[in-house]
C-alpha positions as CSV (number, residue, x, y, z in Angstrom):
1,L,28.3,38.5,-43.5
2,E,26.0,38.4,-40.4
3,K,23.3,41.8,-41.0
4,P,20.4,40.0,-42.1
5,K,19.7,38.7,-38.8
6,K,16.2,37.1,-39.6
7,K,16.3,33.6,-40.5
8,K,19.0,32.9,-38.3
9,K,18.3,32.3,-34.8
10,K,21.5,31.2,-33.8
11,K,22.5,34.1,-32.1
12,K,20.1,34.8,-29.4
13,T,21.9,38.4,-28.4
14,N,19.7,40.4,-30.2
15,K,17.9,42.9,-28.4
16,Q,15.0,41.3,-26.5
17,P,14.6,37.0,-27.0
18,S,12.9,36.4,-29.8
19,V,9.4,34.9,-29.1
20,K,9.1,34.0,-32.9
21,E,10.9,31.3,-32.2
22,L,8.2,29.8,-29.6
């Protein structure tokens, strides 16, 4: 299940570029 995309920084196709990774 790839629903909880909280700690998953593999798929960068979210709504916008995750700035939390930087």
